[in-house]
N, C-alpha and C positions, 0 to 999 in steps of 0.2 A: 714347668713349676712342680704343679700339684698334682699327684701324691708325689711321686718322683720322676725320676728322666724319661722321658722320653718324645721321641722324635718319628712323627706320623705321616710318614709319607704320601705325596697326595691326597692332599688333608683339602678340607676349604672349611673357614669359618662363617656362620651364617650372624650376623647380624643385624638387630631391630631395637626398633625407639634407644640406641647408642648401649644397646648392652648383649653379650654374648647369646644368643637363643641355642649356637648346633655347632658341635664340631663333629665334622664325619666324612668320611670318603667324598669327595669329588663326584663321582661316577653315583652317589649314593643321593646327592645337592639336589638337581633338577625336576626326580618324578619328585619329591616329598616338599617342594616350598618353587615360588613363584615369585624370582628377585626385581624389587626394582631394578638396582643395579647389580654387576656383576664384575669387580678387579678380579683379572684375570697376572696370576705372579708369576711364567712357567722360568725356574730353576730358583730361588728364592725359597729365604727362608722369615717365616711371621714368625714373629717372638714376644710376648709379653712387654710390656713399653718399658721401656727402663728409670729406674727411681728412683735422684738422687737425692742421698741420705743429709745431702753438707753444704749449701753455700749462705754465700750470700750476694747474690743473686744480681742489685745493682753497684754493685762493686767492679763488676765489667767495665766500667768506665776507666777505670782504676788499673788495667792491663798493660804492665811493665812500666808502672808510676815508681817504681823503688825496686826493683829487681836483687840477685845475690846476698842477699841481710840476711844476720838470723833474728828470728820472733822479733824481741820486744825493743831490738835498734826497726825496723823496720816500722812497726805500730809506734812508738812514739813517735821517732824524728821522722816520720812521711809520714805514715795513712793517718794515722788521728787527727796532727795540723792538714793535713788536704781535705779528709773532713771539715771540720771544722770550718773551712773555710768556704765548698762547695758542694757538701749535703743537703737536701734538700726538696721539698714531695717532686719536683720536675725533676733532678735527677736522677731517683730512687728510683722514676715511672721511666723511663726513658734507659737507663742502666739496667732494669729489670726486663725490657721489654727487650736490650738484646743480648742478653742475657738465653733468654726465652727461644729468641730467634735460633741462638747458637746450638742450647741440650735439644730443639725439636729436628732440628737437622742429623742432630748426630744420632737420636733413637731417644731423649729420655723425654714421658711424659707425664710425669710426675715428681715436681722438686721439693724437697723441704729448706727453707728458707730463714732467716734471721738475720733484718739488719734494720734502720730504721724506717720512723716513717714506713712502714708495714701495713698503712692502707693504701699507697703508689704502689705495693709489690703487688697485689692483692688485686686492685683495677691492672696493676698490666698485665699479672699473668691470665686474667678472666680477658683481656682481648685481643689476646695469645691464642686464648681458647685451653690452655695449660690445666694440668689439679693442679695445685700446690697444698702443701701443708705451712703456713707463712707462723713465725714467729714470733710471740708479745716480746721481745725485750724487755729488760726488766736490769740497768744498772744501777750502781750508787754516784757515778759522776755525771755531772750535767752532762747537756751533751744542743745543737741545735735541737733533736726532736724532744727531748725532755728534760725540767729544769730541778730533777730529783724523782726521788721510788715512787711517791704517790704519783707526779704525773704522768712516770714510763707507766703503771700499772692501771690508772685507771683510762689514761690513753690508748692503752692494749686490748681494754676490756671494751673498750668503745668501740673500737677496729670492729672488735670478731661480735659486735650484738649487731653490723650493719651491715655482716656478710657473713651470713650464718647460716643464713635460709638458701646459699649457695652452695649447689650440690658436689661443681670440682673445688671448694675448698675444705680445707679443716686446718686445724691450728694446736699449737701448741706452746707449752709456756716456756722461754729461751733467756734464762738466765744465761749473763754473757760465758762468763765463766769466775771460777774461785776468787780470781785475785782480782774484780770485778763487782762482788756483788759479796755482800754484809748477813751476818749471823740471822739479824733482824729481814730484809728483805726474805731471806728463804726462805723462811719461819711464813709470809703472809705468799713466798711461790708453792713451796707446800699448798698449803691451806688452799688455793685457788684451782690450785692440779684438781688437786681431792673433792671439792665439790665439783666443780666444769667437768672431768672424766678429763685430764688432759697429757698429753706425753712434757715430759721436761726433755729442753732438745739444752747442750751446753760442755762445750768444751771445755773434759776432763784430766791431765795427764797427759796434752800436750807435748813442756819440755820439760828435762829436771831443773830449771832454772824457777819454775811456778812449787815443784812440790819445796825444792829450799826455803821459798818463801813463807809456802806455807807451814815446816814446819817452824820456822823464821815467830811466824806473827802464830802460830795457832800449836803450837807445838805438838801435830799431829800431819800427817799427808791430807790431804785434799779430799781424797776418798770416803778416809776415818770419819775426813771432818760433817762430811757430806750428809754420809750416812747414819752420824748424831744428830742432827740434825731434820732427820725420815724423808729425805731425794730420794736415798737411796729405794729402790722400787722396781718390778715390774714396766712401768712407766719412764725410766729412767736408759734416755740417749744418750752412751757418754759417746763426743766426738773425740776423736783422735785415737783414746785412751795406750799413748805409746808406752808408758813408763808406770809400768803396773807387774807388783812381782805377782807371785803364787797364789800367796794367801789375796789379792783384790783383784783378783782374774776369779779367786771362790766364790769372793762374795756375789761378785759381778753376777758370776752363773747359778747362784744361790739364789740371789734374790731377785733372777727373771729380767735381769736389766740386758738394752740393745745396747754395741758399738760400731757406732757410723766409723768405719775406716776409711781415710785421705789418705793414700800410699803419694800419689804425686804432690801432693803439699807438703806432705812428711821430709821427704826427699828432697824438697824444693830450701827448703830451710833450716834441713838439716838436723830436726827433731829425732830425729833416731829410726827405730823399725818396730813395727808394735808388733807383738806376738801372736797371729791370728791363727800360726799351727795351736798353739796352747788353745787359745778361746774354741772355737771350734769344737777340741778336743773333749771341754769345760758344754759341750752343747751353749753355749751362751750364740743370740740374736746375731748376725754381724752385716751388715751395713756397708753400702760401699758412697761416699762421697767426695765429687772435687774437692771440694774446700771455693774460694770465692777466682774465680780469675784474676786478683790480683797477688797469688797466695800459689797460682799454679799456671795463670793464662791459658789454658784449656778447658771448658764445661765438657770433657769428654768421657769419656763411663766404660768407650768398652778398649780407653786408654789405662783404664781405672783397673776394669776384671783383668787384664794380659800385667798391670806393674803388682798388684795385687794378688797371682799365685801364684807369677814367677819368686815377688816376696819372702810372701811366706813357704816356699820349696827353702830358699837360699839360707833364710833365718834360722830353721830349725835344721837343716840339714838331710828332711827328706822329701826325695821329687815328690811325694804321694801327698802331701799335706797340698788345699784346698784344690782341691783337683777340678777342668773347666767347670764342671754341672754345679762345683760348688759358689767360683766363681758367679755362676751367672745366676745362681741362685742372689747372691750379694748387691746384684744390681737390680734384682726383682721382687719379689714375697717377700724376701728378709724383710729388703727397705719398706714394704707396706706390713709389715709385721710390726717395725720396730713403729710406724704413726694409727695405729693403731684402723688402717685403714685395708688390710689383707681378706677382709669377706667380700672387697667391694674392687678392691682390681691387683695386678705384681701375679695371675697367673692365667689361661687361658683356657676358661673353666664354664659352662653355659650358668647364665646369671650374673657375671660378674660383667663389670662397665669395659667396653668394649676400648679397651688400651694399648694399641698393638704397633707393633713397629716389620717392616718387613728388611730384610738387608736382601739383598743379593748375591749369588753368588757362585755369578757371573767373573769373569779375568784371570789371567796365570795366577794370582795372589792367593786363590780360593780351589785353586784344580792340585790336587787330587781331590773328591770327599771323601776319604775314609772315615773319618768322627763329621758332621756337622757341628754336634759339641764346641770337637773339640774347632774346627774352622773359626769361629764365633768370636773363640774369646781366643786364641791363639792368634790366629790368619787376619781374618773383620778387623776393621777400623769404623769411623763413624762412615768416609768417604764411602761404604757402602749401604747407606739404607739410603731407600728410595720414597718408602711409603713409611708415614705414621697421623694413625690416628690416634685422638681422646675423645670417651662415650665415644665414638662410632661415627665421630667428623671425620673428615678428612684433615689432616692442616698440613702434607706436605704431599705431593705424588707426584712424582715422574723426581723429586729433590728439587720441585718448586712451593715454596708457600702456596697456603689459600686463605689465609685470613692475617698474615701479616706484609702491612705495605712496605717492602725493602728502601723504595725510592724514601719518603718517608723519614721510617727509620736510621738510610742513611746520613741526613738535611740532619739530621737531629745529633746526631751522636759525630756529627767532621765539628756542629758548635759543642759540644761540651770538650770537644779535645781542642781546640781551641782556649777555650775558658781553660781547662788544666794544664795551658804549654805554661812551660817553667816551673813547675811541678818535682817533672823527672828528672832525673839524673841525667848526664849525654847516652 
């Protein structure tokens, strides 16, 4: 992925101490290195591990809970009541483990999470061996996790302090959305983000209703409000960014902001079509997210790559918008850049962490192979993923987990399904 599109045929990646030691022709490896182990993957493509720039991992336990509804109806009438009744540290731990299993099986090695009880999310990610950017969630509303803004921030900082030395974890400030966060709380979040040099991960301009409510309450659109509060800058990750004017896109570009594009969630909730081609034309860093399984039903970045590329073409009327390589960048190095970890992961370069995904090129759906990049984005699916490494550790080998106890996980998820039965519509 860096510095540009390159498909290297008959090459090998040399791993040492969790890092990429070298990328070189396979014929040259044996004379240069005495390998402790060799993994031979003929007819495979090895790509950087995919990076899910926005999700609510624990909400995997709510997959299918209330489908086919508008966002605010879905939230107010179904999701928020279910969360108030069921969400706990155990709920978040088990739901995040379920999400990690699904993501790993689909080649995702890192995810950026926003949810309650983030210490449980962090523990689950570490137990599964995944890389994660854990959000320090903050809203003005009391929840089962925290009673007020002070409580959110104190608990979030304590979580960060407890896990800050974990090499697989990074952190973000995670104010939920402009409609759940007040100006004073935004001010404190900005100060903390500046002091700790953390990204600010927030839902922004997801729906027209959000913008209308902001105009009614604050007399400005949400992005303008955030700009006045000092939130807009190179650390901002604007999640969704569906309803952006030309001037607002210019602002995102001017301040070096990133966008977490979640095409399937935007489609399912009928939020609209993000202007991704216009974002890319302006040089805005666009990464890909799945959103939570409750509003997407799949944590599948292969699907998001294909959907994002096709939508960009249809919305802009330009078949050259978001070509395959740009879609793969959005699922890898662009996500890493948004999270401030692009020096560590997101591309296959010597010195970086060995976060890798092997995709089988076998099968009629993958033939013929005129362009490997096109095959990866337009033809491949998560079912083609065979091997996944995070920091050099094999977590998926020949489609089987090496660090996740599938039986225990199935048992726990069965218990939660029984607990949640009755919350969902038929």
